Biopython code that builds the backbone (N, CA, C, O; Angstrom):
import numpy as np
from Bio.PDB.StructureBuilder import StructureBuilder

atoms = [
    (1, "MET", "N", (-23.617, 6.162, 21.823)),
    (1, "MET", "CA", (-24.785, 6.815, 22.418)),
    (1, "MET", "C", (-25.363, 7.809, 21.428)),
    (1, "MET", "O", (-24.702, 8.782, 21.064)),
    (2, "PRO", "N", (-26.575, 7.576, 20.996)),
    (2, "PRO", "CA", (-27.185, 8.454, 19.990)),
    (2, "PRO", "C", (-27.475, 9.831, 20.563)),
    (2, "PRO", "O", (-27.845, 9.969, 21.729)),
    (3, "PHE", "N", (-27.303, 10.838, 19.734)),
    (3, "PHE", "CA", (-27.589, 12.199, 20.173)),
    (3, "PHE", "C", (-29.059, 12.507, 19.966)),
    (3, "PHE", "O", (-29.653, 12.132, 18.956)),
    (4, "GLY", "N", (-29.635, 13.195, 20.937)),
    (4, "GLY", "CA", (-31.061, 13.521, 20.828)),
    (4, "GLY", "C", (-31.317, 14.883, 21.426)),
    (4, "GLY", "O", (-30.381, 15.649, 21.653)),
    (5, "PRO", "N", (-32.572, 15.195, 21.683)),
    (5, "PRO", "CA", (-32.918, 16.475, 22.299)),
    (5, "PRO", "C", (-32.225, 16.619, 23.649)),
    (5, "PRO", "O", (-31.901, 15.614, 24.281)),
    (6, "PRO", "N", (-31.992, 17.851, 24.101)),
    (6, "PRO", "CA", (-31.306, 18.090, 25.376)),
    (6, "PRO", "C", (-31.958, 17.329, 26.534)),
    (6, "PRO", "O", (-31.257, 16.810, 27.403)),
    (7, "ASN", "N", (-33.281, 17.259, 26.553)),
    (7, "ASN", "CA", (-33.956, 16.577, 27.664)),
    (7, "ASN", "C", (-33.624, 15.085, 27.655)),
    (7, "ASN", "O", (-33.465, 14.482, 28.716)),
    (8, "THR", "N", (-33.519, 14.485, 26.465)),
    (8, "THR", "CA", (-33.196, 13.063, 26.375)),
    (8, "THR", "C", (-31.771, 12.819, 26.831)),
    (8, "THR", "O", (-31.499, 11.860, 27.553)),
    (9, "ARG", "N", (-30.852, 13.694, 26.407)),
    (9, "ARG", "CA", (-29.449, 13.531, 26.800)),
    (9, "ARG", "C", (-29.315, 13.742, 28.304)),
    (9, "ARG", "O", (-28.567, 13.024, 28.966)),
    (10, "GLY", "N", (-30.034, 14.722, 28.846)),
    (10, "GLY", "CA", (-29.979, 14.979, 30.281)),
    (10, "GLY", "C", (-30.481, 13.774, 31.064)),
    (10, "GLY", "O", (-29.925, 13.426, 32.106)),
    (11, "TYR", "N", (-31.537, 13.137, 30.557)),
    (11, "TYR", "CA", (-32.091, 11.957, 31.229)),
    (11, "TYR", "C", (-31.076, 10.829, 31.217)),
    (11, "TYR", "O", (-30.910, 10.125, 32.213)),
    (12, "ALA", "N", (-30.394, 10.655, 30.088)),
    (12, "ALA", "CA", (-29.385, 9.601, 29.978)),
    (12, "ALA", "C", (-28.237, 9.880, 30.947)),
    (12, "ALA", "O", (-27.741, 8.970, 31.611)),
    (13, "TRP", "N", (-27.816, 11.159, 31.022)),
    (13, "TRP", "CA", (-26.735, 11.518, 31.942)),
    (13, "TRP", "C", (-27.182, 11.277, 33.370)),
    (13, "TRP", "O", (-26.382, 10.844, 34.200)),
    (14, "GLY", "N", (-28.465, 11.552, 33.681)),
    (14, "GLY", "CA", (-28.988, 11.326, 35.031)),
    (14, "GLY", "C", (-28.860, 9.859, 35.412)),
    (14, "GLY", "O", (-28.460, 9.533, 36.530)),
    (15, "ILE", "N", (-29.203, 8.968, 34.472)),
    (15, "ILE", "CA", (-29.099, 7.528, 34.744)),
    (15, "ILE", "C", (-27.630, 7.143, 34.932)),
    (15, "ILE", "O", (-27.283, 6.403, 35.853)),
    (16, "PHE", "N", (-26.781, 7.653, 34.051)),
    (16, "PHE", "CA", (-25.355, 7.329, 34.119)),
    (16, "PHE", "C", (-24.770, 7.744, 35.460)),
    (16, "PHE", "O", (-24.039, 6.977, 36.087)),
    (17, "ILE", "N", (-25.094, 8.973, 35.908)),
    (17, "ILE", "CA", (-24.580, 9.469, 37.183)),
    (17, "ILE", "C", (-25.157, 8.659, 38.342)),
    (17, "ILE", "O", (-24.445, 8.334, 39.292)),
    (18, "SER", "N", (-26.448, 8.335, 38.261)),
    (18, "SER", "CA", (-27.078, 7.562, 39.339)),
    (18, "SER", "C", (-26.413, 6.198, 39.484)),
    (18, "SER", "O", (-26.142, 5.751, 40.598)),
    (19, "VAL", "N", (-26.150, 5.536, 38.355)),
    (19, "VAL", "CA", (-25.494, 4.225, 38.389)),
    (19, "VAL", "C", (-24.095, 4.366, 38.974)),
    (19, "VAL", "O", (-23.658, 3.529, 39.763)),
    (20, "GLY", "N", (-23.396, 5.427, 38.584)),
    (20, "GLY", "CA", (-22.043, 5.650, 39.081)),
    (20, "GLY", "C", (-22.054, 5.858, 40.589)),
    (20, "GLY", "O", (-21.219, 5.300, 41.301)),
    (21, "LEU", "N", (-23.003, 6.665, 41.078)),
    (21, "LEU", "CA", (-23.091, 6.909, 42.522)),
    (21, "LEU", "C", (-23.445, 5.629, 43.254)),
    (21, "LEU", "O", (-22.876, 5.343, 44.307)),
    (22, "ALA", "N", (-24.379, 4.849, 42.714)),
    (22, "ALA", "CA", (-24.788, 3.597, 43.367)),
    (22, "ALA", "C", (-23.600, 2.645, 43.445)),
    (22, "ALA", "O", (-23.387, 1.999, 44.471)),
    (23, "THR", "N", (-22.830, 2.557, 42.372)),
    (23, "THR", "CA", (-21.663, 1.668, 42.365)),
    (23, "THR", "C", (-20.641, 2.140, 43.391)),
    (23, "THR", "O", (-20.041, 1.330, 44.098)),
    (24, "THR", "N", (-20.445, 3.453, 43.469)),
    (24, "THR", "CA", (-19.481, 4.002, 44.432)),
    (24, "THR", "C", (-19.927, 3.700, 45.848)),
    (24, "THR", "O", (-19.113, 3.305, 46.683)),
    (25, "LEU", "N", (-21.215, 3.881, 46.133)),
    (25, "LEU", "CA", (-21.725, 3.620, 47.484)),
    (25, "LEU", "C", (-21.561, 2.145, 47.838)),
    (25, "LEU", "O", (-21.169, 1.814, 48.957)),
    (26, "GLU", "N", (-21.858, 1.265, 46.896)),
    (26, "GLU", "CA", (-21.732, -0.169, 47.172)),
    (26, "GLU", "C", (-20.271, -0.535, 47.409)),
    (26, "GLU", "O", (-19.970, -1.436, 48.193)),
    (27, "THR", "N", (-19.366, 0.166, 46.732)),
    (27, "THR", "CA", (-17.944, -0.115, 46.910)),
    (27, "THR", "C", (-17.487, 0.359, 48.281)),
    (27, "THR", "O", (-16.692, -0.311, 48.940)),
    (28, "LEU", "N", (-17.989, 1.514, 48.711)),
    (28, "LEU", "CA", (-17.574, 2.059, 50.016)),
    (28, "LEU", "C", (-18.168, 1.250, 51.161)),
    (28, "LEU", "O", (-17.519, 1.066, 52.191)),
    (29, "ILE", "N", (-19.395, 0.767, 50.990)),
    (29, "ILE", "CA", (-20.048, 0.026, 52.073)),
    (29, "ILE", "C", (-19.372, -1.334, 52.280)),
    (29, "ILE", "O", (-19.783, -2.101, 53.150)),
]
sb = StructureBuilder()
sb.init_structure("model")
sb.init_model(0)
sb.init_chain("A")
sb.init_seg("    ")
for serial, (resi, resn, name, xyz) in enumerate(atoms, 1):
    if name == "N":
        sb.init_residue(resn, " ", resi, " ")
    sb.init_atom(name, np.array(xyz, "f"), 0.0, 1.0, " ", f" {name:<3s}", serial, name[0])
structure = sb.get_structure()
């Protein structure tokens, strides 16, 4: 994962967390 400005890294982390939450919800359902 390339390092970039804080806003870019934050956006990437947002996607990563969103995918993780979606996967968790699908697993629980």
